[in-house]
Jmol script that loads the backbone (N, CA, C; Angstrom):
load data "model"
ATOM      1  N   MET A   1     -46.358 -20.854  38.660  1.00  0.00           N
ATOM      2  CA  MET A   1     -46.543 -21.526  39.662  1.00  0.00           C
ATOM      3  C   MET A   1     -46.032 -22.940  38.648  1.00  0.00           C
ATOM      4  N   ILE A   2     -45.741 -23.876  39.134  1.00  0.00           N
ATOM      5  CA  ILE A   2     -45.529 -25.457  38.594  1.00  0.00           C
ATOM      6  C   ILE A   2     -46.474 -25.826  39.184  1.00  0.00           C
ATOM      7  N   VAL A   3     -46.907 -26.650  37.273  1.00  0.00           N
ATOM      8  CA  VAL A   3     -48.105 -27.837  37.614  1.00  0.00           C
ATOM      9  C   VAL A   3     -47.371 -29.391  36.665  1.00  0.00           C
ATOM     10  N   PRO A   4     -47.695 -30.013  37.655  1.00  0.00           N
ATOM     11  CA  PRO A   4     -47.233 -31.257  36.747  1.00  0.00           C
ATOM     12  C   PRO A   4     -47.880 -31.530  35.726  1.00  0.00           C
ATOM     13  N   PRO A   5     -47.864 -31.834  34.183  1.00  0.00           N
ATOM     14  CA  PRO A   5     -48.213 -32.202  33.101  1.00  0.00           C
ATOM     15  C   PRO A   5     -49.599 -32.921  32.997  1.00  0.00           C
ATOM     16  N   ALA A   6     -49.389 -34.095  34.180  1.00  0.00           N
ATOM     17  CA  ALA A   6     -50.912 -34.644  34.436  1.00  0.00           C
ATOM     18  C   ALA A   6     -52.398 -34.445  35.126  1.00  0.00           C
ATOM     19  N   TYR A   7     -51.951 -32.955  35.419  1.00  0.00           N
ATOM     20  CA  TYR A   7     -52.953 -32.219  36.053  1.00  0.00           C
ATOM     21  C   TYR A   7     -53.092 -31.194  34.724  1.00  0.00           C
ATOM     22  N   LEU A   8     -52.700 -31.233  33.830  1.00  0.00           N
ATOM     23  CA  LEU A   8     -53.678 -30.357  33.025  1.00  0.00           C
ATOM     24  C   LEU A   8     -54.010 -31.044  31.714  1.00  0.00           C
ATOM     25  N   GLU A   9     -55.067 -30.161  31.311  1.00  0.00           N
ATOM     26  CA  GLU A   9     -55.555 -30.661  30.020  1.00  0.00           C
ATOM     27  C   GLU A   9     -55.610 -30.062  28.712  1.00  0.00           C
ATOM     28  N   ILE A  10     -54.763 -30.292  27.851  1.00  0.00           N
ATOM     29  CA  ILE A  10     -54.503 -28.991  27.006  1.00  0.00           C
ATOM     30  C   ILE A  10     -56.015 -29.367  25.395  1.00  0.00           C
ATOM     31  N   VAL A  11     -56.210 -28.399  25.201  1.00  0.00           N
ATOM     32  CA  VAL A  11     -57.871 -28.414  24.189  1.00  0.00           C
ATOM     33  C   VAL A  11     -57.345 -27.339  22.935  1.00  0.00           C
ATOM     34  N   ARG A  12     -57.943 -27.711  21.776  1.00  0.00           N
ATOM     35  CA  ARG A  12     -57.364 -26.475  20.682  1.00  0.00           C
ATOM     36  C   ARG A  12     -58.520 -25.417  21.136  1.00  0.00           C
ATOM     37  N   ALA A  13     -60.128 -25.802  21.087  1.00  0.00           N
ATOM     38  CA  ALA A  13     -60.966 -25.317  21.132  1.00  0.00           C
ATOM     39  C   ALA A  13     -61.426 -24.091  22.462  1.00  0.00           C
ATOM     40  N   ARG A  14     -61.786 -22.740  21.933  1.00  0.00           N
ATOM     41  CA  ARG A  14     -61.732 -21.851  23.634  1.00  0.00           C
ATOM     42  C   ARG A  14     -63.232 -22.795  24.111  1.00  0.00           C
ATOM     43  N   PRO A  15     -63.426 -22.125  25.892  1.00  0.00           N
ATOM     44  CA  PRO A  15     -64.613 -22.682  26.436  1.00  0.00           C
ATOM     45  C   PRO A  15     -66.042 -21.940  25.894  1.00  0.00           C
ATOM     46  N   SER A  16     -67.090 -22.282  25.926  1.00  0.00           N
ATOM     47  CA  SER A  16     -68.160 -21.710  25.438  1.00  0.00           C
ATOM     48  C   SER A  16     -68.782 -20.578  26.102  1.00  0.00           C
ATOM     49  N   LYS A  17     -68.288 -20.626  27.688  1.00  0.00           N
ATOM     50  CA  LYS A  17     -68.331 -20.041  28.618  1.00  0.00           C
ATOM     51  C   LYS A  17     -67.585 -18.806  29.402  1.00  0.00           C
ATOM     52  N   TRP A  18     -68.161 -17.906  30.259  1.00  0.00           N
ATOM     53  CA  TRP A  18     -67.143 -17.504  31.381  1.00  0.00           C
ATOM     54  C   TRP A  18     -66.425 -18.652  31.894  1.00  0.00           C
ATOM     55  N   THR A  19     -65.378 -18.310  31.870  1.00  0.00           N
ATOM     56  CA  THR A  19     -64.677 -19.149  33.001  1.00  0.00           C
ATOM     57  C   THR A  19     -64.186 -18.093  34.315  1.00  0.00           C
ATOM     58  N   VAL A  20     -64.489 -18.599  35.170  1.00  0.00           N
ATOM     59  CA  VAL A  20     -64.292 -18.411  37.007  1.00  0.00           C
ATOM     60  C   VAL A  20     -63.332 -18.626  37.270  1.00  0.00           C
ATOM     61  N   VAL A  21     -62.530 -17.194  38.082  1.00  0.00           N
ATOM     62  CA  VAL A  21     -61.189 -17.359  38.802  1.00  0.00           C
ATOM     63  C   VAL A  21     -61.632 -16.735  40.224  1.00  0.00           C
ATOM     64  N   PRO A  22     -62.299 -17.885  41.367  1.00  0.00           N
ATOM     65  CA  PRO A  22     -62.592 -17.313  42.614  1.00  0.00           C
ATOM     66  C   PRO A  22     -61.766 -16.787  43.204  1.00  0.00           C
ATOM     67  N   ARG A  23     -60.493 -16.984  43.315  1.00  0.00           N
ATOM     68  CA  ARG A  23     -59.525 -16.755  44.455  1.00  0.00           C
ATOM     69  C   ARG A  23     -59.174 -14.806  44.114  1.00  0.00           C
ATOM     70  N   GLU A  24     -59.121 -14.898  42.991  1.00  0.00           N
ATOM     71  CA  GLU A  24     -58.818 -13.550  42.032  1.00  0.00           C
ATOM     72  C   GLU A  24     -59.863 -12.661  42.023  1.00  0.00           C
ATOM     73  N   ARG A  25     -61.595 -13.710  42.016  1.00  0.00           N
ATOM     74  CA  ARG A  25     -62.538 -12.147  41.663  1.00  0.00           C
ATOM     75  C   ARG A  25     -62.960 -12.048  40.617  1.00  0.00           C
ATOM     76  N   TYR A  26     -62.394 -12.735  39.363  1.00  0.00           N
ATOM     77  CA  TYR A  26     -62.633 -11.918  38.414  1.00  0.00           C
ATOM     78  C   TYR A  26     -63.075 -13.454  37.299  1.00  0.00           C
ATOM     79  N   ALA A  27     -63.347 -12.854  36.267  1.00  0.00           N
ATOM     80  CA  ALA A  27     -64.110 -13.596  35.338  1.00  0.00           C
ATOM     81  C   ALA A  27     -63.704 -13.218  33.670  1.00  0.00           C
ATOM     82  N   VAL A  28     -63.121 -14.292  33.143  1.00  0.00           N
ATOM     83  CA  VAL A  28     -62.787 -14.338  31.738  1.00  0.00           C
ATOM     84  C   VAL A  28     -63.621 -14.536  30.764  1.00  0.00           C
ATOM     85  N   CYS A  29     -63.568 -13.859  29.742  1.00  0.00           N
ATOM     86  CA  CYS A  29     -64.082 -13.975  28.565  1.00  0.00           C
ATOM     87  C   CYS A  29     -63.728 -15.028  27.822  1.00  0.00           C
ATOM     88  N   PRO A  30     -64.707 -15.950  27.422  1.00  0.00           N
ATOM     89  CA  PRO A  30     -64.640 -17.036  26.065  1.00  0.00           C
ATOM     90  C   PRO A  30     -64.052 -16.815  25.177  1.00  0.00           C
ATOM     91  N   ASN A  31     -64.467 -15.074  24.493  1.00  0.00           N
ATOM     92  CA  ASN A  31     -64.140 -14.922  22.937  1.00  0.00           C
ATOM     93  C   ASN A  31     -62.490 -14.414  22.962  1.00  0.00           C
ATOM     94  N   CYS A  32     -62.768 -13.308  23.423  1.00  0.00           N
ATOM     95  CA  CYS A  32     -61.461 -12.482  24.044  1.00  0.00           C
ATOM     96  C   CYS A  32     -60.699 -12.199  24.807  1.00  0.00           C
ATOM     97  N   ALA A  33     -60.769 -13.455  25.752  1.00  0.00           N
ATOM     98  CA  ALA A  33     -60.182 -13.259  27.394  1.00  0.00           C
ATOM     99  C   ALA A  33     -59.916 -12.174  27.794  1.00  0.00           C
ATOM    100  N   GLU A  34     -60.750 -11.487  27.729  1.00  0.00           N
ATOM    101  CA  GLU A  34     -61.133 -10.221  28.555  1.00  0.00           C
ATOM    102  C   GLU A  34     -61.082 -10.476  30.111  1.00  0.00           C
ATOM    103  N   ARG A  35     -60.689 -10.114  31.095  1.00  0.00           N
ATOM    104  CA  ARG A  35     -60.240 -10.095  32.163  1.00  0.00           C
ATOM    105  C   ARG A  35     -61.883  -9.386  33.211  1.00  0.00           C
ATOM    106  N   VAL A  36     -62.986  -9.673  33.813  1.00  0.00           N
ATOM    107  CA  VAL A  36     -63.453  -8.772  34.531  1.00  0.00           C
ATOM    108  C   VAL A  36     -63.526  -9.272  35.924  1.00  0.00           C
ATOM    109  N   ALA A  37     -63.610  -7.775  36.645  1.00  0.00           N
ATOM    110  CA  ALA A  37     -64.062  -8.221  38.003  1.00  0.00           C
ATOM    111  C   ALA A  37     -65.636  -8.651  38.340  1.00  0.00           C
ATOM    112  N   LEU A  38     -65.521  -9.533  39.269  1.00  0.00           N
ATOM    113  CA  LEU A  38     -66.837 -10.200  39.945  1.00  0.00           C
ATOM    114  C   LEU A  38     -67.140  -9.769  40.993  1.00  0.00           C
ATOM    115  N   GLY A  39     -68.268  -9.060  40.990  1.00  0.00           N
ATOM    116  CA  GLY A  39     -69.293  -9.213  42.501  1.00  0.00           C
ATOM    117  C   GLY A  39     -70.107 -10.652  42.479  1.00  0.00           C
ATOM    118  N   THR A  40     -71.072 -10.546  42.818  1.00  0.00           N
ATOM    119  CA  THR A  40     -71.963 -11.658  42.131  1.00  0.00           C
ATOM    120  C   THR A  40     -72.121 -12.246  41.218  1.00  0.00           C
ATOM    121  N   ARG A  41     -72.186 -13.236  40.554  1.00  0.00           N
ATOM    122  CA  ARG A  41     -71.921 -13.989  39.819  1.00  0.00           C
ATOM    123  C   ARG A  41     -73.418 -14.193  39.077  1.00  0.00           C
ATOM    124  N   PRO A  42     -73.446 -13.368  37.825  1.00  0.00           N
ATOM    125  CA  PRO A  42     -74.786 -13.359  37.143  1.00  0.00           C
ATOM    126  C   PRO A  42     -74.596 -14.813  36.131  1.00  0.00           C
ATOM    127  N   GLU A  43     -76.370 -15.116  35.550  1.00  0.00           N
ATOM    128  CA  GLU A  43     -76.633 -16.093  35.010  1.00  0.00           C
ATOM    129  C   GLU A  43     -75.538 -15.689  33.609  1.00  0.00           C
ATOM    130  N   ARG A  44     -75.937 -14.866  32.422  1.00  0.00           N
ATOM    131  CA  ARG A  44     -75.319 -14.202  31.775  1.00  0.00           C
ATOM    132  C   ARG A  44     -74.612 -13.232  31.564  1.00  0.00           C
ATOM    133  N   MET A  45     -73.266 -13.022  30.876  1.00  0.00           N
ATOM    134  CA  MET A  45     -73.118 -11.223  31.016  1.00  0.00           C
ATOM    135  C   MET A  45     -72.419 -11.227  29.732  1.00  0.00           C
ATOM    136  N   ARG A  46     -72.773  -9.797  29.069  1.00  0.00           N
ATOM    137  CA  ARG A  46     -71.741  -9.012  28.023  1.00  0.00           C
ATOM    138  C   ARG A  46     -70.679  -8.639  28.486  1.00  0.00           C
ATOM    139  N   CYS A  47     -69.710  -8.882  27.284  1.00  0.00           N
ATOM    140  CA  CYS A  47     -68.370  -8.395  27.459  1.00  0.00           C
ATOM    141  C   CYS A  47     -68.677  -7.405  26.974  1.00  0.00           C
ATOM    142  N   GLY A  48     -67.421  -6.207  27.860  1.00  0.00           N
ATOM    143  CA  GLY A  48     -67.388  -4.682  27.264  1.00  0.00           C
ATOM    144  C   GLY A  48     -66.378  -4.999  26.294  1.00  0.00           C
ATOM    145  N   ARG A  49     -65.460  -5.426  25.963  1.00  0.00           N
ATOM    146  CA  ARG A  49     -64.530  -5.339  24.981  1.00  0.00           C
ATOM    147  C   ARG A  49     -64.924  -5.940  23.486  1.00  0.00           C
ATOM    148  N   CYS A  50     -65.749  -7.340  23.617  1.00  0.00           N
ATOM    149  CA  CYS A  50     -66.095  -7.742  22.226  1.00  0.00           C
ATOM    150  C   CYS A  50     -67.838  -7.977  22.259  1.00  0.00           C
ATOM    151  N   SER A  51     -68.117  -7.017  23.117  1.00  0.00           N
ATOM    152  CA  SER A  51     -69.727  -7.386  23.181  1.00  0.00           C
ATOM    153  C   SER A  51     -70.487  -8.338  23.057  1.00  0.00           C
ATOM    154  N   GLU A  52     -69.703  -9.610  23.154  1.00  0.00           N
ATOM    155  CA  GLU A  52     -70.784 -11.058  22.988  1.00  0.00           C
ATOM    156  C   GLU A  52     -70.861 -10.809  24.260  1.00  0.00           C
ATOM    157  N   MET A  53     -72.319 -12.206  24.515  1.00  0.00           N
ATOM    158  CA  MET A  53     -73.412 -11.966  25.664  1.00  0.00           C
ATOM    159  C   MET A  53     -72.608 -13.966  25.540  1.00  0.00           C
ATOM    160  N   PHE A  54     -72.492 -14.647  27.049  1.00  0.00           N
ATOM    161  CA  PHE A  54     -72.267 -15.648  26.965  1.00  0.00           C
ATOM    162  C   PHE A  54     -72.819 -15.944  28.584  1.00  0.00           C
ATOM    163  N   GLU A  55     -73.104 -17.446  28.629  1.00  0.00           N
ATOM    164  CA  GLU A  55     -73.346 -18.160  30.168  1.00  0.00           C
ATOM    165  C   GLU A  55     -71.946 -18.056  31.228  1.00  0.00           C
ATOM    166  N   PHE A  56     -72.469 -18.612  32.595  1.00  0.00           N
ATOM    167  CA  PHE A  56     -71.139 -18.922  32.976  1.00  0.00           C
ATOM    168  C   PHE A  56     -71.130 -20.186  33.760  1.00  0.00           C
ATOM    169  N   GLU A  57     -69.464 -20.854  33.643  1.00  0.00           N
ATOM    170  CA  GLU A  57     -69.113 -22.101  33.842  1.00  0.00           C
ATOM    171  C   GLU A  57     -70.071 -22.830  34.803  1.00  0.00           C
ATOM    172  N   LEU A  58     -70.143 -24.225  34.770  1.00  0.00           N
ATOM    173  CA  LEU A  58     -70.998 -24.238  36.416  1.00  0.00           C
ATOM    174  C   LEU A  58     -70.081 -24.608  37.439  1.00  0.00           C
ATOM    175  N   GLU A  59     -69.948 -24.729  38.836  1.00  0.00           N
ATOM    176  CA  GLU A  59     -69.058 -24.775  39.179  1.00  0.00           C
ATOM    177  C   GLU A  59     -68.123 -26.021  39.109  1.00  0.00           C
ATOM    178  N   HIS A  60     -66.511 -25.709  38.896  1.00  0.00           N
ATOM    179  CA  HIS A  60     -65.953 -26.920  38.476  1.00  0.00           C
ATOM    180  C   HIS A  60     -65.163 -27.788  39.978  1.00  0.00           C
ATOM    181  N   GLU A  61     -65.066 -28.793  39.743  1.00  0.00           N
ATOM    182  CA  GLU A  61     -64.480 -29.778  41.128  1.00  0.00           C
ATOM    183  C   GLU A  61     -63.407 -29.003  41.076  1.00  0.00           C
ATOM    184  N   TYR A  62     -62.663 -28.581  40.379  1.00  0.00           N
ATOM    185  CA  TYR A  62     -61.592 -28.331  40.642  1.00  0.00           C
ATOM    186  C   TYR A  62     -61.037 -26.611  41.161  1.00  0.00           C
ATOM    187  N   SER A  63     -62.068 -26.409  41.255  1.00  0.00           N
ATOM    188  CA  SER A  63     -61.826 -24.966  41.211  1.00  0.00           C
ATOM    189  C   SER A  63     -60.943 -24.426  42.208  1.00  0.00           C
ATOM    190  N   ALA A  64     -60.392 -23.271  42.485  1.00  0.00           N
ATOM    191  CA  ALA A  64     -59.787 -22.371  43.651  1.00  0.00           C
ATOM    192  C   ALA A  64     -61.100 -22.383  44.475  1.00  0.00           C
ATOM    193  N   PRO A  65     -60.655 -22.292  45.999  1.00  0.00           N
ATOM    194  CA  PRO A  65     -61.933 -22.147  47.154  1.00  0.00           C
ATOM    195  C   PRO A  65     -62.248 -21.188  47.002  1.00  0.00           C
ATOM    196  N   HIS A  66     -63.587 -20.556  47.340  1.00  0.00           N
ATOM    197  CA  HIS A  66     -63.668 -19.144  47.426  1.00  0.00           C
ATOM    198  C   HIS A  66     -63.627 -18.902  49.372  1.00  0.00           C
ATOM    199  N   GLY A  67     -63.219 -17.461  49.246  1.00  0.00           N
ATOM    200  CA  GLY A  67     -63.067 -16.531  50.361  1.00  0.00           C
ATOM    201  C   GLY A  67     -61.812 -16.793  50.765  1.00  0.00           C
ATOM    202  N   THR A  68     -60.944 -16.871  50.327  1.00  0.00           N
ATOM    203  CA  THR A  68     -58.952 -16.794  50.322  1.00  0.00           C
ATOM    204  C   THR A  68     -58.778 -15.866  49.953  1.00  0.00           C
TER     205      THR A  68
END
end "model"
wireframe off; spacefill off
backbone 0.3
color backbone group
């Protein structure tokens, strides 16, 4: 996918919460980037790879729509 640079925000810090990819139905660990399949999103979840516990990000206005 080609994305215009104006739509990107490049930061040096990792996120502090799980990032949810709704269209693919998975979350990405903020510590080790492990992808985990999701059903219902819990408030907090422990990563199976790095064993760290993190909360989930709030719904973001730019997130992909659910259910497609």
